[in-house]
mmCIF file of the N, C-alpha and C atoms, coordinates in Angstrom:
data_MODEL
# 
_entry.id   MODEL 
# 
loop_
_atom_site.group_PDB 
_atom_site.id 
_atom_site.type_symbol 
_atom_site.label_atom_id 
_atom_site.label_alt_id 
_atom_site.label_comp_id 
_atom_site.label_asym_id 
_atom_site.label_entity_id 
_atom_site.label_seq_id 
_atom_site.pdbx_PDB_ins_code 
_atom_site.Cartn_x 
_atom_site.Cartn_y 
_atom_site.Cartn_z 
_atom_site.occupancy 
_atom_site.B_iso_or_equiv 
_atom_site.pdbx_formal_charge 
_atom_site.auth_seq_id 
_atom_site.auth_comp_id 
_atom_site.auth_asym_id 
_atom_site.auth_atom_id 
_atom_site.pdbx_PDB_model_num 
ATOM 1   N N  . MET A 1 1  ? 123.077 275.152 8.701  1.00 0.00 ? 1  MET A N  1 
ATOM 2   C CA . MET A 1 1  ? 121.834 274.832 9.906  1.00 0.00 ? 1  MET A CA 1 
ATOM 3   C C  . MET A 1 1  ? 121.343 276.287 10.149 1.00 0.00 ? 1  MET A C  1 
ATOM 4   N N  . THR A 1 2  ? 120.157 276.274 10.534 1.00 0.00 ? 2  THR A N  1 
ATOM 5   C CA . THR A 1 2  ? 119.340 277.051 10.243 1.00 0.00 ? 2  THR A CA 1 
ATOM 6   C C  . THR A 1 2  ? 119.528 277.657 12.377 1.00 0.00 ? 2  THR A C  1 
ATOM 7   N N  . PRO A 1 3  ? 119.064 278.401 12.325 1.00 0.00 ? 3  PRO A N  1 
ATOM 8   C CA . PRO A 1 3  ? 118.827 278.421 14.077 1.00 0.00 ? 3  PRO A CA 1 
ATOM 9   C C  . PRO A 1 3  ? 117.044 277.408 14.720 1.00 0.00 ? 3  PRO A C  1 
ATOM 10  N N  . ALA A 1 4  ? 116.397 277.773 13.711 1.00 0.00 ? 4  ALA A N  1 
ATOM 11  C CA . ALA A 1 4  ? 115.281 276.796 14.107 1.00 0.00 ? 4  ALA A CA 1 
ATOM 12  C C  . ALA A 1 4  ? 115.452 275.629 13.745 1.00 0.00 ? 4  ALA A C  1 
ATOM 13  N N  . GLU A 1 5  ? 116.087 275.313 12.598 1.00 0.00 ? 5  GLU A N  1 
ATOM 14  C CA . GLU A 1 5  ? 116.626 273.420 12.862 1.00 0.00 ? 5  GLU A CA 1 
ATOM 15  C C  . GLU A 1 5  ? 117.490 273.096 13.574 1.00 0.00 ? 5  GLU A C  1 
ATOM 16  N N  . ARG A 1 6  ? 118.137 273.813 14.390 1.00 0.00 ? 6  ARG A N  1 
ATOM 17  C CA . ARG A 1 6  ? 119.468 273.925 15.870 1.00 0.00 ? 6  ARG A CA 1 
ATOM 18  C C  . ARG A 1 6  ? 118.343 273.567 16.870 1.00 0.00 ? 6  ARG A C  1 
ATOM 19  N N  . LEU A 1 7  ? 117.380 274.452 17.216 1.00 0.00 ? 7  LEU A N  1 
ATOM 20  C CA . LEU A 1 7  ? 117.018 274.699 18.182 1.00 0.00 ? 7  LEU A CA 1 
ATOM 21  C C  . LEU A 1 7  ? 115.617 272.885 18.556 1.00 0.00 ? 7  LEU A C  1 
ATOM 22  N N  . LYS A 1 8  ? 115.339 272.971 16.492 1.00 0.00 ? 8  LYS A N  1 
ATOM 23  C CA . LYS A 1 8  ? 114.321 271.581 16.298 1.00 0.00 ? 8  LYS A CA 1 
ATOM 24  C C  . LYS A 1 8  ? 115.414 270.469 17.149 1.00 0.00 ? 8  LYS A C  1 
ATOM 25  N N  . ARG A 1 9  ? 116.509 270.489 16.641 1.00 0.00 ? 9  ARG A N  1 
ATOM 26  C CA . ARG A 1 9  ? 117.303 269.296 16.952 1.00 0.00 ? 9  ARG A CA 1 
ATOM 27  C C  . ARG A 1 9  ? 117.803 269.515 18.797 1.00 0.00 ? 9  ARG A C  1 
ATOM 28  N N  . LEU A 1 10 ? 117.465 270.569 18.862 1.00 0.00 ? 10 LEU A N  1 
ATOM 29  C CA . LEU A 1 10 ? 118.121 270.288 20.598 1.00 0.00 ? 10 LEU A CA 1 
ATOM 30  C C  . LEU A 1 10 ? 116.857 270.170 21.507 1.00 0.00 ? 10 LEU A C  1 
ATOM 31  N N  . GLU A 1 11 ? 115.873 270.051 20.898 1.00 0.00 ? 11 GLU A N  1 
ATOM 32  C CA . GLU A 1 11 ? 114.336 269.343 21.354 1.00 0.00 ? 11 GLU A CA 1 
ATOM 33  C C  . GLU A 1 11 ? 114.641 267.604 21.515 1.00 0.00 ? 11 GLU A C  1 
ATOM 34  N N  . GLU A 1 12 ? 114.632 267.602 19.784 1.00 0.00 ? 12 GLU A N  1 
ATOM 35  C CA . GLU A 1 12 ? 114.798 266.072 20.062 1.00 0.00 ? 12 GLU A CA 1 
ATOM 36  C C  . GLU A 1 12 ? 115.590 265.443 21.158 1.00 0.00 ? 12 GLU A C  1 
ATOM 37  N N  . ALA A 1 13 ? 117.185 266.087 21.174 1.00 0.00 ? 13 ALA A N  1 
ATOM 38  C CA . ALA A 1 13 ? 117.908 266.058 21.848 1.00 0.00 ? 13 ALA A CA 1 
ATOM 39  C C  . ALA A 1 13 ? 117.518 265.728 23.357 1.00 0.00 ? 13 ALA A C  1 
ATOM 40  N N  . ARG A 1 14 ? 116.884 267.068 23.462 1.00 0.00 ? 14 ARG A N  1 
ATOM 41  C CA . ARG A 1 14 ? 116.584 266.769 25.314 1.00 0.00 ? 14 ARG A CA 1 
ATOM 42  C C  . ARG A 1 14 ? 115.641 265.354 25.593 1.00 0.00 ? 14 ARG A C  1 
ATOM 43  N N  . ASN A 1 15 ? 114.869 264.845 24.381 1.00 0.00 ? 15 ASN A N  1 
ATOM 44  C CA . ASN A 1 15 ? 113.830 263.598 24.129 1.00 0.00 ? 15 ASN A CA 1 
ATOM 45  C C  . ASN A 1 15 ? 114.488 262.621 24.536 1.00 0.00 ? 15 ASN A C  1 
ATOM 46  N N  . ASP A 1 16 ? 115.235 262.245 24.301 1.00 0.00 ? 16 ASP A N  1 
ATOM 47  C CA . ASP A 1 16 ? 116.591 261.602 24.135 1.00 0.00 ? 16 ASP A CA 1 
ATOM 48  C C  . ASP A 1 16 ? 117.521 261.244 25.659 1.00 0.00 ? 16 ASP A C  1 
ATOM 49  N N  . ASP A 1 17 ? 118.195 261.723 25.325 1.00 0.00 ? 17 ASP A N  1 
ATOM 50  C CA . ASP A 1 17 ? 119.071 261.878 26.171 1.00 0.00 ? 17 ASP A CA 1 
ATOM 51  C C  . ASP A 1 17 ? 120.280 263.388 26.553 1.00 0.00 ? 17 ASP A C  1 
ATOM 52  N N  . ASP A 1 18 ? 120.528 262.968 27.953 1.00 0.00 ? 18 ASP A N  1 
ATOM 53  C CA . ASP A 1 18 ? 120.753 264.678 27.781 1.00 0.00 ? 18 ASP A CA 1 
ATOM 54  C C  . ASP A 1 18 ? 122.585 264.547 27.268 1.00 0.00 ? 18 ASP A C  1 
ATOM 55  N N  . SER A 1 19 ? 123.107 263.626 26.971 1.00 0.00 ? 19 SER A N  1 
ATOM 56  C CA . SER A 1 19 ? 124.650 263.620 26.837 1.00 0.00 ? 19 SER A CA 1 
ATOM 57  C C  . SER A 1 19 ? 124.278 264.127 25.204 1.00 0.00 ? 19 SER A C  1 
ATOM 58  N N  . TRP A 1 20 ? 122.909 263.513 24.440 1.00 0.00 ? 20 TRP A N  1 
ATOM 59  C CA . TRP A 1 20 ? 123.345 264.429 23.279 1.00 0.00 ? 20 TRP A CA 1 
ATOM 60  C C  . TRP A 1 20 ? 122.536 265.507 23.305 1.00 0.00 ? 20 TRP A C  1 
ATOM 61  N N  . THR A 1 21 ? 122.176 265.898 24.384 1.00 0.00 ? 21 THR A N  1 
ATOM 62  C CA . THR A 1 21 ? 121.804 267.293 24.282 1.00 0.00 ? 21 THR A CA 1 
ATOM 63  C C  . THR A 1 21 ? 122.812 268.327 24.442 1.00 0.00 ? 21 THR A C  1 
ATOM 64  N N  . GLU A 1 22 ? 124.102 267.162 25.149 1.00 0.00 ? 22 GLU A N  1 
ATOM 65  C CA . GLU A 1 22 ? 124.886 268.277 25.390 1.00 0.00 ? 22 GLU A CA 1 
ATOM 66  C C  . GLU A 1 22 ? 125.872 268.968 23.871 1.00 0.00 ? 22 GLU A C  1 
ATOM 67  N N  . TRP A 1 23 ? 125.694 267.643 22.876 1.00 0.00 ? 23 TRP A N  1 
ATOM 68  C CA . TRP A 1 23 ? 126.713 267.102 22.202 1.00 0.00 ? 23 TRP A CA 1 
ATOM 69  C C  . TRP A 1 23 ? 126.196 267.921 21.056 1.00 0.00 ? 23 TRP A C  1 
ATOM 70  N N  . TYR A 1 24 ? 124.485 268.375 21.193 1.00 0.00 ? 24 TYR A N  1 
ATOM 71  C CA . TYR A 1 24 ? 124.206 269.372 19.970 1.00 0.00 ? 24 TYR A CA 1 
ATOM 72  C C  . TYR A 1 24 ? 124.523 270.874 20.367 1.00 0.00 ? 24 TYR A C  1 
ATOM 73  N N  . ARG A 1 25 ? 125.028 270.686 22.292 1.00 0.00 ? 25 ARG A N  1 
ATOM 74  C CA . ARG A 1 25 ? 125.060 272.076 22.469 1.00 0.00 ? 25 ARG A CA 1 
ATOM 75  C C  . ARG A 1 25 ? 126.303 272.749 21.370 1.00 0.00 ? 25 ARG A C  1 
ATOM 76  N N  . LEU A 1 26 ? 127.231 272.255 21.156 1.00 0.00 ? 26 LEU A N  1 
ATOM 77  C CA . LEU A 1 26 ? 128.562 272.466 21.381 1.00 0.00 ? 26 LEU A CA 1 
ATOM 78  C C  . LEU A 1 26 ? 128.592 273.077 19.463 1.00 0.00 ? 26 LEU A C  1 
ATOM 79  N N  . SER A 1 27 ? 129.592 273.551 18.584 1.00 0.00 ? 27 SER A N  1 
ATOM 80  C CA . SER A 1 27 ? 129.825 273.774 17.668 1.00 0.00 ? 27 SER A CA 1 
ATOM 81  C C  . SER A 1 27 ? 130.596 272.650 17.102 1.00 0.00 ? 27 SER A C  1 
ATOM 82  N N  . PRO A 1 28 ? 130.587 272.982 15.616 1.00 0.00 ? 28 PRO A N  1 
ATOM 83  C CA . PRO A 1 28 ? 130.684 271.485 14.828 1.00 0.00 ? 28 PRO A CA 1 
ATOM 84  C C  . PRO A 1 28 ? 132.461 271.650 15.264 1.00 0.00 ? 28 PRO A C  1 
ATOM 85  N N  . MET A 1 29 ? 133.507 272.892 15.452 1.00 0.00 ? 29 MET A N  1 
ATOM 86  C CA . MET A 1 29 ? 134.476 273.067 15.984 1.00 0.00 ? 29 MET A CA 1 
ATOM 87  C C  . MET A 1 29 ? 134.783 272.465 16.925 1.00 0.00 ? 29 MET A C  1 
ATOM 88  N N  . GLU A 1 30 ? 133.742 272.368 18.245 1.00 0.00 ? 30 GLU A N  1 
ATOM 89  C CA . GLU A 1 30 ? 134.287 271.265 19.629 1.00 0.00 ? 30 GLU A CA 1 
ATOM 90  C C  . GLU A 1 30 ? 134.058 270.306 19.418 1.00 0.00 ? 30 GLU A C  1 
ATOM 91  N N  . ARG A 1 31 ? 132.820 269.998 18.346 1.00 0.00 ? 31 ARG A N  1 
ATOM 92  C CA . ARG A 1 31 ? 132.433 268.936 18.502 1.00 0.00 ? 31 ARG A CA 1 
ATOM 93  C C  . ARG A 1 31 ? 133.560 267.702 17.757 1.00 0.00 ? 31 ARG A C  1 
ATOM 94  N N  . TRP A 1 32 ? 134.263 268.750 16.693 1.00 0.00 ? 32 TRP A N  1 
ATOM 95  C CA . TRP A 1 32 ? 135.323 267.950 15.931 1.00 0.00 ? 32 TRP A CA 1 
ATOM 96  C C  . TRP A 1 32 ? 136.517 267.583 16.799 1.00 0.00 ? 32 TRP A C  1 
ATOM 97  N N  . ASP A 1 33 ? 136.929 268.787 17.561 1.00 0.00 ? 33 ASP A N  1 
ATOM 98  C CA . ASP A 1 33 ? 138.052 268.288 18.288 1.00 0.00 ? 33 ASP A CA 1 
ATOM 99  C C  . ASP A 1 33 ? 137.455 267.035 19.650 1.00 0.00 ? 33 ASP A C  1 
ATOM 100 N N  . GLU A 1 34 ? 136.376 266.997 19.877 1.00 0.00 ? 34 GLU A N  1 
ATOM 101 C CA . GLU A 1 34 ? 135.985 266.184 21.077 1.00 0.00 ? 34 GLU A CA 1 
ATOM 102 C C  . GLU A 1 34 ? 135.856 264.499 20.530 1.00 0.00 ? 34 GLU A C  1 
ATOM 103 N N  . SER A 1 35 ? 135.329 264.826 18.542 1.00 0.00 ? 35 SER A N  1 
ATOM 104 C CA . SER A 1 35 ? 135.661 263.420 18.260 1.00 0.00 ? 35 SER A CA 1 
ATOM 105 C C  . SER A 1 35 ? 137.603 262.954 18.278 1.00 0.00 ? 35 SER A C  1 
ATOM 106 N N  . SER A 1 36 ? 138.228 263.817 17.987 1.00 0.00 ? 36 SER A N  1 
ATOM 107 C CA . SER A 1 36 ? 139.002 263.797 17.610 1.00 0.00 ? 36 SER A CA 1 
ATOM 108 C C  . SER A 1 36 ? 139.959 263.279 18.940 1.00 0.00 ? 36 SER A C  1 
ATOM 109 N N  . LYS A 1 37 ? 139.299 263.631 19.915 1.00 0.00 ? 37 LYS A N  1 
ATOM 110 C CA . LYS A 1 37 ? 140.042 263.266 21.490 1.00 0.00 ? 37 LYS A CA 1 
ATOM 111 C C  . LYS A 1 37 ? 139.741 261.470 21.400 1.00 0.00 ? 37 LYS A C  1 
ATOM 112 N N  . MET A 1 38 ? 138.535 261.432 20.928 1.00 0.00 ? 38 MET A N  1 
ATOM 113 C CA . MET A 1 38 ? 137.877 259.986 21.151 1.00 0.00 ? 38 MET A CA 1 
ATOM 114 C C  . MET A 1 38 ? 138.535 258.996 20.714 1.00 0.00 ? 38 MET A C  1 
ATOM 115 N N  . TRP A 1 39 ? 139.007 259.451 19.383 1.00 0.00 ? 39 TRP A N  1 
ATOM 116 C CA . TRP A 1 39 ? 139.634 258.808 18.597 1.00 0.00 ? 39 TRP A CA 1 
ATOM 117 C C  . TRP A 1 39 ? 141.359 258.308 19.029 1.00 0.00 ? 39 TRP A C  1 
ATOM 118 N N  . GLN A 1 40 ? 141.747 259.463 19.301 1.00 0.00 ? 40 GLN A N  1 
ATOM 119 C CA . GLN A 1 40 ? 142.826 259.129 19.972 1.00 0.00 ? 40 GLN A CA 1 
ATOM 120 C C  . GLN A 1 40 ? 143.191 258.240 21.286 1.00 0.00 ? 40 GLN A C  1 
ATOM 121 N N  . PHE A 1 41 ? 141.533 258.323 22.120 1.00 0.00 ? 41 PHE A N  1 
ATOM 122 C CA . PHE A 1 41 ? 141.618 257.542 23.067 1.00 0.00 ? 41 PHE A CA 1 
ATOM 123 C C  . PHE A 1 41 ? 141.767 255.510 23.042 1.00 0.00 ? 41 PHE A C  1 
ATOM 124 N N  . TYR A 1 42 ? 140.917 255.963 21.526 1.00 0.00 ? 42 TYR A N  1 
ATOM 125 C CA . TYR A 1 42 ? 140.267 254.262 20.952 1.00 0.00 ? 42 TYR A CA 1 
ATOM 126 C C  . TYR A 1 42 ? 141.884 254.095 20.602 1.00 0.00 ? 42 TYR A C  1 
ATOM 127 N N  . LEU A 1 43 ? 142.400 254.351 20.142 1.00 0.00 ? 43 LEU A N  1 
ATOM 128 C CA . LEU A 1 43 ? 143.947 253.978 19.445 1.00 0.00 ? 43 LEU A CA 1 
ATOM 129 C C  . LEU A 1 43 ? 144.407 253.215 20.818 1.00 0.00 ? 43 LEU A C  1 
ATOM 130 N N  . GLN A 1 44 ? 144.905 254.892 21.864 1.00 0.00 ? 44 GLN A N  1 
ATOM 131 C CA . GLN A 1 44 ? 145.509 253.958 22.915 1.00 0.00 ? 44 GLN A CA 1 
ATOM 132 C C  . GLN A 1 44 ? 144.986 253.023 23.646 1.00 0.00 ? 44 GLN A C  1 
ATOM 133 N N  . ILE A 1 45 ? 143.949 252.847 23.697 1.00 0.00 ? 45 ILE A N  1 
ATOM 134 C CA . ILE A 1 45 ? 143.539 251.513 24.588 1.00 0.00 ? 45 ILE A CA 1 
ATOM 135 C C  . ILE A 1 45 ? 143.577 249.954 23.098 1.00 0.00 ? 45 ILE A C  1 
ATOM 136 N N  . GLY A 1 46 ? 144.033 250.175 22.352 1.00 0.00 ? 46 GLY A N  1 
ATOM 137 C CA . GLY A 1 46 ? 144.740 249.058 21.038 1.00 0.00 ? 46 GLY A CA 1 
ATOM 138 C C  . GLY A 1 46 ? 143.692 248.876 20.207 1.00 0.00 ? 46 GLY A C  1 
ATOM 139 N N  . GLY A 1 47 ? 143.034 249.994 19.623 1.00 0.00 ? 47 GLY A N  1 
ATOM 140 C CA . GLY A 1 47 ? 142.026 250.068 18.583 1.00 0.00 ? 47 GLY A CA 1 
ATOM 141 C C  . GLY A 1 47 ? 142.367 249.981 17.444 1.00 0.00 ? 47 GLY A C  1 
ATOM 142 N N  . SER A 1 48 ? 141.755 249.735 15.912 1.00 0.00 ? 48 SER A N  1 
ATOM 143 C CA . SER A 1 48 ? 142.603 249.497 15.399 1.00 0.00 ? 48 SER A CA 1 
ATOM 144 C C  . SER A 1 48 ? 141.434 250.100 13.888 1.00 0.00 ? 48 SER A C  1 
ATOM 145 N N  . LEU A 1 49 ? 141.883 251.243 12.999 1.00 0.00 ? 49 LEU A N  1 
ATOM 146 C CA . LEU A 1 49 ? 141.303 251.475 12.214 1.00 0.00 ? 49 LEU A CA 1 
ATOM 147 C C  . LEU A 1 49 ? 141.848 251.410 10.669 1.00 0.00 ? 49 LEU A C  1 
ATOM 148 N N  . ASP A 1 50 ? 141.864 249.472 10.467 1.00 0.00 ? 50 ASP A N  1 
ATOM 149 C CA . ASP A 1 50 ? 141.969 248.534 9.551  1.00 0.00 ? 50 ASP A CA 1 
ATOM 150 C C  . ASP A 1 50 ? 140.715 248.597 9.377  1.00 0.00 ? 50 ASP A C  1 
ATOM 151 N N  . PRO A 1 51 ? 139.979 248.042 8.582  1.00 0.00 ? 51 PRO A N  1 
ATOM 152 C CA . PRO A 1 51 ? 138.806 247.218 8.154  1.00 0.00 ? 51 PRO A CA 1 
ATOM 153 C C  . PRO A 1 51 ? 138.400 246.243 8.590  1.00 0.00 ? 51 PRO A C  1 
ATOM 154 N N  . GLU A 1 52 ? 137.401 245.908 9.200  1.00 0.00 ? 52 GLU A N  1 
ATOM 155 C CA . GLU A 1 52 ? 137.115 244.087 9.360  1.00 0.00 ? 52 GLU A CA 1 
ATOM 156 C C  . GLU A 1 52 ? 136.724 243.858 7.992  1.00 0.00 ? 52 GLU A C  1 
ATOM 157 N N  . PRO A 1 53 ? 137.278 242.436 7.076  1.00 0.00 ? 53 PRO A N  1 
ATOM 158 C CA . PRO A 1 53 ? 136.495 242.128 6.259  1.00 0.00 ? 53 PRO A CA 1 
ATOM 159 C C  . PRO A 1 53 ? 135.256 241.517 5.963  1.00 0.00 ? 53 PRO A C  1 
ATOM 160 N N  . ASP A 1 54 ? 134.558 241.889 4.775  1.00 0.00 ? 54 ASP A N  1 
ATOM 161 C CA . ASP A 1 54 ? 133.433 241.649 4.804  1.00 0.00 ? 54 ASP A CA 1 
ATOM 162 C C  . ASP A 1 54 ? 132.977 241.177 3.695  1.00 0.00 ? 54 ASP A C  1 
ATOM 163 N N  . PRO A 1 55 ? 133.440 240.031 3.634  1.00 0.00 ? 55 PRO A N  1 
ATOM 164 C CA . PRO A 1 55 ? 132.506 239.155 2.134  1.00 0.00 ? 55 PRO A CA 1 
ATOM 165 C C  . PRO A 1 55 ? 132.005 239.372 1.188  1.00 0.00 ? 55 PRO A C  1 
ATOM 166 N N  . GLN A 1 56 ? 130.843 240.141 1.699  1.00 0.00 ? 56 GLN A N  1 
ATOM 167 C CA . GLN A 1 56 ? 129.929 241.038 0.865  1.00 0.00 ? 56 GLN A CA 1 
ATOM 168 C C  . GLN A 1 56 ? 129.886 242.029 0.129  1.00 0.00 ? 56 GLN A C  1 
ATOM 169 N N  . SER A 1 57 ? 131.289 242.355 0.356  1.00 0.00 ? 57 SER A N  1 
ATOM 170 C CA . SER A 1 57 ? 131.923 243.864 -0.191 1.00 0.00 ? 57 SER A CA 1 
ATOM 171 C C  . SER A 1 57 ? 132.452 243.578 -1.638 1.00 0.00 ? 57 SER A C  1 
ATOM 172 N N  . PRO A 1 58 ? 132.129 244.407 -2.709 1.00 0.00 ? 58 PRO A N  1 
ATOM 173 C CA . PRO A 1 58 ? 132.237 243.779 -3.905 1.00 0.00 ? 58 PRO A CA 1 
ATOM 174 C C  . PRO A 1 58 ? 133.989 244.420 -3.993 1.00 0.00 ? 58 PRO A C  1 
ATOM 175 N N  . PHE A 1 59 ? 134.291 245.050 -3.288 1.00 0.00 ? 59 PHE A N  1 
ATOM 176 C CA . PHE A 1 59 ? 135.761 244.802 -2.943 1.00 0.00 ? 59 PHE A CA 1 
ATOM 177 C C  . PHE A 1 59 ? 137.113 243.808 -1.994 1.00 0.00 ? 59 PHE A C  1 
ATOM 178 N N  . ASP A 1 60 ? 135.948 242.843 -1.785 1.00 0.00 ? 60 ASP A N  1 
ATOM 179 C CA . ASP A 1 60 ? 136.605 241.715 -0.581 1.00 0.00 ? 60 ASP A CA 1 
ATOM 180 C C  . ASP A 1 60 ? 137.713 240.860 -1.474 1.00 0.00 ? 60 ASP A C  1 
ATOM 181 N N  . ALA A 1 61 ? 137.957 240.942 -2.534 1.00 0.00 ? 61 ALA A N  1 
ATOM 182 C CA . ALA A 1 61 ? 138.961 239.933 -3.267 1.00 0.00 ? 61 ALA A CA 1 
ATOM 183 C C  . ALA A 1 61 ? 139.687 240.508 -3.028 1.00 0.00 ? 61 ALA A C  1 
ATOM 184 N N  . PHE A 1 62 ? 140.165 242.219 -3.187 1.00 0.00 ? 62 PHE A N  1 
ATOM 185 C CA . PHE A 1 62 ? 141.127 243.193 -3.672 1.00 0.00 ? 62 PHE A CA 1 
ATOM 186 C C  . PHE A 1 62 ? 141.984 243.281 -2.108 1.00 0.00 ? 62 PHE A C  1 
ATOM 187 N N  . MET A 1 63 ? 141.363 242.914 -1.156 1.00 0.00 ? 63 MET A N  1 
ATOM 188 C CA . MET A 1 63 ? 141.910 243.438 0.271  1.00 0.00 ? 63 MET A CA 1 
ATOM 189 C C  . MET A 1 63 ? 142.526 242.094 0.442  1.00 0.00 ? 63 MET A C  1 
ATOM 190 N N  . PRO A 1 64 ? 143.659 242.512 1.218  1.00 0.00 ? 64 PRO A N  1 
ATOM 191 C CA . PRO A 1 64 ? 144.870 241.678 1.628  1.00 0.00 ? 64 PRO A CA 1 
ATOM 192 C C  . PRO A 1 64 ? 143.931 241.013 2.961  1.00 0.00 ? 64 PRO A C  1 
ATOM 193 N N  . ARG A 1 65 ? 144.099 239.484 2.721  1.00 0.00 ? 65 ARG A N  1 
ATOM 194 C CA . ARG A 1 65 ? 143.734 238.247 4.206  1.00 0.00 ? 65 ARG A CA 1 
ATOM 195 C C  . ARG A 1 65 ? 144.659 238.212 5.682  1.00 0.00 ? 65 ARG A C  1 
ATOM 196 N N  . GLY A 1 66 ? 146.210 239.086 4.783  1.00 0.00 ? 66 GLY A N  1 
ATOM 197 C CA . GLY A 1 66 ? 147.040 238.931 6.342  1.00 0.00 ? 66 GLY A CA 1 
ATOM 198 C C  . GLY A 1 66 ? 148.241 238.759 5.610  1.00 0.00 ? 66 GLY A C  1 
ATOM 199 N N  . ALA A 1 67 ? 149.104 238.496 6.405  1.00 0.00 ? 67 ALA A N  1 
ATOM 200 C CA . ALA A 1 67 ? 150.456 238.731 6.298  1.00 0.00 ? 67 ALA A CA 1 
ATOM 201 C C  . ALA A 1 67 ? 150.476 237.000 5.992  1.00 0.00 ? 67 ALA A C  1 
ATOM 202 N N  . ALA A 1 68 ? 151.899 236.625 4.862  1.00 0.00 ? 68 ALA A N  1 
ATOM 203 C CA . ALA A 1 68 ? 152.325 234.702 4.629  1.00 0.00 ? 68 ALA A CA 1 
ATOM 204 C C  . ALA A 1 68 ? 153.064 234.769 5.610  1.00 0.00 ? 68 ALA A C  1 
ATOM 205 N N  . PRO A 1 69 ? 152.871 233.537 6.308  1.00 0.00 ? 69 PRO A N  1 
ATOM 206 C CA . PRO A 1 69 ? 153.948 232.925 6.802  1.00 0.00 ? 69 PRO A CA 1 
ATOM 207 C C  . PRO A 1 69 ? 154.804 233.080 6.560  1.00 0.00 ? 69 PRO A C  1 
ATOM 208 N N  . ALA A 1 70 ? 156.812 233.458 7.101  1.00 0.00 ? 70 ALA A N  1 
ATOM 209 C CA . ALA A 1 70 ? 157.629 233.665 6.610  1.00 0.00 ? 70 ALA A CA 1 
ATOM 210 C C  . ALA A 1 70 ? 158.804 232.300 5.641  1.00 0.00 ? 70 ALA A C  1 
ATOM 211 N N  . TYR A 1 71 ? 157.645 231.186 5.997  1.00 0.00 ? 71 TYR A N  1 
ATOM 212 C CA . TYR A 1 71 ? 158.524 229.360 5.636  1.00 0.00 ? 71 TYR A CA 1 
ATOM 213 C C  . TYR A 1 71 ? 157.456 229.544 3.889  1.00 0.00 ? 71 TYR A C  1 
ATOM 214 N N  . GLY A 1 72 ? 156.282 230.059 3.505  1.00 0.00 ? 72 GLY A N  1 
ATOM 215 C CA . GLY A 1 72 ? 155.943 230.361 2.962  1.00 0.00 ? 72 GLY A CA 1 
ATOM 216 C C  . GLY A 1 72 ? 154.523 228.941 3.251  1.00 0.00 ? 72 GLY A C  1 
ATOM 217 N N  . ARG A 1 73 ? 154.430 228.416 3.813  1.00 0.00 ? 73 ARG A N  1 
ATOM 218 C CA . ARG A 1 73 ? 153.470 227.307 4.006  1.00 0.00 ? 73 ARG A CA 1 
ATOM 219 C C  . ARG A 1 73 ? 152.035 227.595 4.675  1.00 0.00 ? 73 ARG A C  1 
ATOM 220 N N  . SER A 1 74 ? 151.313 227.038 4.746  1.00 0.00 ? 74 SER A N  1 
ATOM 221 C CA . SER A 1 74 ? 150.007 227.235 5.705  1.00 0.00 ? 74 SER A CA 1 
ATOM 222 C C  . SER A 1 74 ? 150.078 227.101 7.677  1.00 0.00 ? 74 SER A C  1 
ATOM 223 N N  . SER A 1 75 ? 149.274 228.207 8.059  1.00 0.00 ? 75 SER A N  1 
ATOM 224 C CA . SER A 1 75 ? 149.676 228.087 9.205  1.00 0.00 ? 75 SER A CA 1 
ATOM 225 C C  . SER A 1 75 ? 149.030 227.266 10.025 1.00 0.00 ? 75 SER A C  1 
ATOM 226 N N  . LEU A 1 76 ? 148.018 226.282 9.277  1.00 0.00 ? 76 LEU A N  1 
ATOM 227 C CA . LEU A 1 76 ? 147.830 225.148 9.703  1.00 0.00 ? 76 LEU A CA 1 
ATOM 228 C C  . LEU A 1 76 ? 149.174 223.841 10.082 1.00 0.00 ? 76 LEU A C  1 
ATOM 229 N N  . ARG A 1 77 ? 148.734 223.514 10.623 1.00 0.00 ? 77 ARG A N  1 
ATOM 230 C CA . ARG A 1 77 ? 149.820 222.456 11.982 1.00 0.00 ? 77 ARG A CA 1 
ATOM 231 C C  . ARG A 1 77 ? 149.198 220.935 12.232 1.00 0.00 ? 77 ARG A C  1 
ATOM 232 N N  . VAL A 1 78 ? 150.034 219.798 11.576 1.00 0.00 ? 78 VAL A N  1 
ATOM 233 C CA . VAL A 1 78 ? 149.513 218.605 12.508 1.00 0.00 ? 78 VAL A CA 1 
ATOM 234 C C  . VAL A 1 78 ? 149.369 218.107 13.632 1.00 0.00 ? 78 VAL A C  1 
ATOM 235 N N  . LEU A 1 79 ? 148.307 217.773 14.794 1.00 0.00 ? 79 LEU A N  1 
ATOM 236 C CA . LEU A 1 79 ? 148.686 217.722 15.879 1.00 0.00 ? 79 LEU A CA 1 
ATOM 237 C C  . LEU A 1 79 ? 148.765 216.278 15.858 1.00 0.00 ? 79 LEU A C  1 
ATOM 238 N N  . ARG A 1 80 ? 148.374 215.503 15.337 1.00 0.00 ? 80 ARG A N  1 
ATOM 239 C CA . ARG A 1 80 ? 148.425 213.711 15.684 1.00 0.00 ? 80 ARG A CA 1 
ATOM 240 C C  . ARG A 1 80 ? 148.835 213.686 14.254 1.00 0.00 ? 80 ARG A C  1 
ATOM 241 N N  . ARG A 1 81 ? 149.759 212.312 13.904 1.00 0.00 ? 81 ARG A N  1 
ATOM 242 C CA . ARG A 1 81 ? 149.894 211.674 13.263 1.00 0.00 ? 81 ARG A CA 1 
ATOM 243 C C  . ARG A 1 81 ? 149.588 210.082 12.762 1.00 0.00 ? 81 ARG A C  1 
ATOM 244 N N  . GLY A 1 82 ? 148.959 209.679 14.110 1.00 0.00 ? 82 GLY A N  1 
ATOM 245 C CA . GLY A 1 82 ? 148.716 208.337 14.008 1.00 0.00 ? 82 GLY A CA 1 
ATOM 246 C C  . GLY A 1 82 ? 147.500 207.812 14.160 1.00 0.00 ? 82 GLY A C  1 
ATOM 247 N N  . GLY A 1 83 ? 147.030 206.913 13.865 1.00 0.00 ? 83 GLY A N  1 
ATOM 248 C CA . GLY A 1 83 ? 145.665 206.609 13.829 1.00 0.00 ? 83 GLY A CA 1 
ATOM 249 C C  . GLY A 1 83 ? 144.780 206.545 14.442 1.00 0.00 ? 83 GLY A C  1 
ATOM 250 N N  . VAL A 1 84 ? 143.687 206.827 15.088 1.00 0.00 ? 84 VAL A N  1 
ATOM 251 C CA . VAL A 1 84 ? 142.788 207.121 16.020 1.00 0.00 ? 84 VAL A CA 1 
ATOM 252 C C  . VAL A 1 84 ? 142.297 205.574 17.203 1.00 0.00 ? 84 VAL A C  1 
# 
């Protein structure tokens, strides 16, 4: 990125938000370090890196839907057997 492009992005960031300005002032290595800190925090609070299911994805058929029950049956159970 040329210095002129960087200044242009800084000006755009100033118009948007102060936090973006701080982000753009960081060097690429500093941004990388800050991003890794955010990912560590995300994982510590229970975040997951597993992809969410996307039924529109062409690869959806190949994604596992979850672990099979230990006893080999579906996880649904009958709540009431008698008539209504």
